[in-house]
C-alpha positions, 0 to 999 in steps of 0.5 A: 196827595190824599185827604181823609178823616181816618187812617182806615181811608188811607190808600196804599201805593207802591211806595207806602202801606198805611197802618189802618188802625193808626191814630192820625194827628195833625203834623208837617215835615214828619219823616217816613221811617223803615222803608227800603229803596227797593232794587237798582234801577236798570236801563230797561226801566228808563226806557219804559219811563221814556216810552210812556213819556211820548204822550205827554207835553213838557218843557224840561226833562232831567236825568239823575243817572251818571251811567253813560249808557242811560246818559246816551240814551236820553240824548238819543231820545231828545233828538228823535223827539225833537227833530223827528216827531217835533216835541220841543224840550230840553234834557238836563244831564251831568257831564254828558257832552252832546253838542246839540241844542236840546241837551244841557250839559250840567258840568257842576257836581254837588257834595251830597250827591254828584248829580244832585244839581240836575234837580235844581237845573232842570227846575230853573230851566222849566220855569224860566220865562221865554223873555228872560235868561237863567244867566246869572241866576242865584242858586237857592237850592238845598245841595251844596255846589262844588264850585272850585273853578278858576277863571281859565276853567270857567271860559274853557267850560263855556266854549265845551258847551258846559252849563256851570255854577260859580261863586259870586261873592257869598252866593252861587250863580249860574255862569251862563245859560248855555246848552251843549251845542258847540258846533255851529254852521250858517243855518245854526249859528252861535245863538242856538247855543244860548237856551234863551233862544231855544226856549223862544223857538221851542215856544213858537213851535209848541204854540203854533202846533197847538193852535193848528191842532185845536182850531184847524186840524179837520175843521177849516178849509184849506182855501185862501180864506182858511190859510189867510185865518191861519196867518192872522193867527200866527201874526197875532201870536208873534206880535205878543211875543214882541210885546213882552220882548222875546222877539223883536222887529217883527214883520207881518210880511215875514209869515207866509201861509201857502198851499202844500203839495196835496190838498190837505197840507199847507206851508208856513214860512217864518222869519223872527229876530229873537231877544237875548238878556244882556251878558256881556258889557264892553266899555270905552272910557276916554280921559280928557 
């Protein structure tokens, strides 16, 4: 954004060149004309963007490409950043099965632009608090979702790890706030398929990392008192999460901070119970 008193003060950028002799008048919502879209975006452009993104912290990443190679590039990037570098975020892709909790597989197309709903879903996920879910969230975007699903198709979509929008009366809602994970194990159960669970886990990982980097890294001795101080901060953090009902039944004894294998390292063990929003109702009515 630029604030100027005359056109000659406007600075050009990669997208707009201003006419310095123009007379400025108050207006809102005026669309630019006479421009071009430039050359097509290449896979190299996407890779350059992802490389530059590594130095930033964010919650949700969206990819507007429908090219299989580009989408697989984003999947690989997300896995590497989450699993190897500890950068916790989720990526929204259109019709890209990844079987991974860090990738949200949006199935629903937009009438105007097939991948256009990636904009809205990315924003909805990024703006969703950790103590609520995007399940049943009302769609309020500018694109028109294509939602001709049958009930069997909706059920199949959930089983396939697809985030879908569907029609509820005169409105469009998010069917279920899930990610693309479909293969569960003893260490990664079905709870990991739910985006609210991942948001809580990612929040804890990001918050504790920030806490350590700002208060302890290179500042606090790695002795019993130093480790106890970190333990107190982690416990206080988790109690705050419990206060907003993101986790429940928290016990401070479930957190341990111990010395690592070297004099500079510490090992934190943590156990939490995540709260999820209500999504299923089972009811029994007895007639007497």
